[in-house]
C-alpha positions as CSV (number, residue, x, y, z in Angstrom):
1,M,0.0,-0.1,-0.1
2,Y,1.3,3.4,-0.8
3,E,1.3,6.4,1.4
4,F,0.9,9.6,-0.3
5,G,2.1,12.1,2.3
6,L,4.6,14.1,0.5
7,N,4.3,17.5,-1.4
8,P,0.6,17.8,-0.8
9,R,-1.0,20.7,-3.0
10,S,-4.2,22.1,-3.8
11,E,-5.7,24.1,-6.4
12,R,-9.6,25.9,-6.7
13,L,-11.3,24.8,-9.8
14,P,-14.0,27.4,-10.5
15,L,-17.2,25.9,-12.0
16,S,-18.9,27.7,-14.9
17,G,-22.5,27.7,-12.7
18,G,-20.9,28.8,-9.7
19,G,-19.0,27.0,-6.9
20,S,-15.9,25.0,-7.2
21,F,-14.0,21.9,-7.0
22,I,-10.5,21.3,-5.6
23,F,-7.7,19.7,-7.5
24,F,-5.7,18.0,-5.0
25,S,-2.4,15.9,-5.2
26,S,0.1,14.3,-3.0
27,Q,3.1,12.1,-3.6
28,F,4.7,8.8,-2.6
29,S,8.5,8.0,-2.7
30,G,10.1,4.7,-1.9
31,G,13.5,6.4,-1.9
32,G,14.6,5.8,-5.4
33,S,14.5,7.7,-8.5
34,G,10.9,7.8,-9.2
35,T,7.7,9.2,-7.5
36,L,4.2,8.4,-7.6
37,D,1.5,11.3,-7.6
38,S,-2.2,10.6,-6.5
39,L,-4.4,13.1,-8.3
40,A,-8.1,13.9,-7.0
41,I,-10.8,16.3,-7.8
42,L,-12.5,17.0,-4.5
43,R,-16.0,18.6,-3.8
44,Y,-16.6,20.3,-0.2
45,E,-20.4,19.5,0.8
46,A,-22.5,20.7,3.6
47,G,-21.5,19.6,6.9
48,G,-17.9,19.7,6.4
49,R,-17.9,16.4,4.1
50,I,-15.1,16.3,1.4
51,V,-15.9,13.8,-1.4
52,D,-13.4,12.5,-3.9
53,L,-15.0,12.5,-7.4
54,M,-12.4,10.5,-9.1
55,P,-11.4,6.8,-9.5
56,F,-7.8,6.3,-8.4
57,V,-5.4,8.3,-10.7
58,G,-1.7,8.0,-10.1
59,V,1.0,9.5,-12.2
60,T,4.9,9.3,-12.0
61,N,7.4,12.0,-12.0
62,Q,7.8,11.5,-15.7
63,S,4.4,12.7,-16.5
64,D,2.4,15.8,-17.6
65,R,-0.9,16.7,-16.2
66,A,-3.4,19.6,-16.4
67,V,-6.7,20.6,-15.6
68,W,-8.4,22.2,-18.4
69,Q,-11.7,24.3,-18.9
70,I,-13.1,23.5,-22.3
71,A,-16.5,24.9,-22.6
72,E,-17.2,23.2,-25.9
73,A,-16.4,19.7,-24.2
74,S,-17.9,20.2,-20.9
75,K,-18.9,22.8,-18.3
76,F,-16.8,20.9,-15.9
77,P,-13.0,21.0,-15.6
78,I,-11.3,18.1,-17.4
79,L,-8.3,16.2,-16.1
80,V,-5.7,15.3,-18.6
81,T,-2.5,13.2,-17.9
82,A,0.3,11.9,-20.0
83,D,2.4,9.3,-18.2
84,F,5.5,7.5,-19.7
85,D,5.1,4.2,-21.5
86,W,8.3,2.4,-20.6
87,M,9.5,-0.2,-23.2
88,D,12.2,-2.8,-23.0
89,G,15.6,-1.3,-23.8
90,E,15.0,2.3,-22.6
91,T,16.5,3.7,-19.7
92,H,14.1,5.3,-17.1
93,F,14.7,9.0,-18.0
94,A,14.9,8.5,-21.6
95,D,12.5,9.7,-24.3
96,H,9.3,7.7,-24.0
97,F,5.9,7.3,-25.9
98,Y,3.2,8.5,-23.4
99,T,-0.1,7.3,-22.6
100,V,-2.6,10.2,-22.8
101,T,-5.7,9.9,-20.7
102,A,-8.6,12.3,-20.0
103,Y,-11.3,12.3,-17.2
104,H,-14.7,14.0,-17.7
105,F,-17.3,14.6,-15.1
106,D,-20.7,12.5,-15.6
107,V,-23.6,14.7,-14.3
108,E,-25.8,11.7,-13.9
109,K,-23.4,9.6,-11.8
110,D,-22.0,12.6,-10.1
111,R,-18.3,11.4,-10.5
112,Y,-15.4,11.7,-13.0
113,F,-14.9,8.9,-15.4
114,K,-12.2,8.2,-18.1
115,A,-13.2,9.5,-21.2
116,F,-10.4,8.1,-23.3
117,S,-6.9,6.9,-23.3
118,Y,-4.3,6.7,-26.2
119,R,-0.6,6.1,-26.9
120,T,1.2,9.0,-28.5
121,S,2.4,8.4,-31.9
122,K,5.7,10.0,-31.0
123,K,8.3,9.9,-28.2
124,Y,8.8,13.0,-26.2
125,P,11.8,14.0,-24.0
126,G,12.3,12.3,-20.6
127,L,14.1,13.7,-17.6
128,D,17.5,12.9,-19.1
129,N,16.9,16.0,-21.5
130,V,14.5,18.2,-19.7
131,D,13.6,19.5,-16.4
132,Q,9.9,18.8,-16.8
133,V,8.1,16.5,-19.2
134,H,5.9,18.4,-21.7
135,V,3.3,16.4,-23.6
136,L,-0.1,17.9,-23.3
137,G,0.6,21.2,-25.3
138,S,1.8,19.2,-28.2
139,E,-1.0,16.7,-28.0
140,R,-3.8,19.3,-27.4
141,A,-5.3,19.1,-31.0
142,E,-5.5,15.3,-30.6
143,I,-6.9,15.5,-27.1
144,L,-9.5,18.1,-28.2
145,K,-10.6,16.1,-31.1
146,R,-10.9,12.9,-29.0
147,L,-13.0,14.9,-26.3
148,Q,-15.4,16.0,-29.0
149,E,-15.7,12.3,-30.1
150,A,-16.2,11.1,-26.4
151,R,-19.2,13.5,-26.2
152,R,-21.1,11.9,-29.1
């Protein structure tokens, strides 16, 4: 069992109809070269109850993540992640293909669900070559296309 107690961070996510959710992350480290972050989108309810609206989402220190407000796709924030796909023969921080995943809010079920997931068609630089992994900006057009398709 992982204990996610390192580097807790939160960010307010305003909702288009008023109110807000909270994006929360915390980190696990086993002491090696990699870390694992747990991501959550939380809602504060009456009586002080905090509800996690996400399934478990964990990403490594070789990932890119963002919460996007895309009115054409959803009136709720969309969580998008890209985590490395480590293949045989690659070193830990080398260039990798990435698995991009988007999570959207389902109003009827009152929860976030995975909208889609795909593997990038090209490799992106890993931490051997960059200080921070950047995948989502380059993949944005493909992500937006898939978000539109997921709405149908």
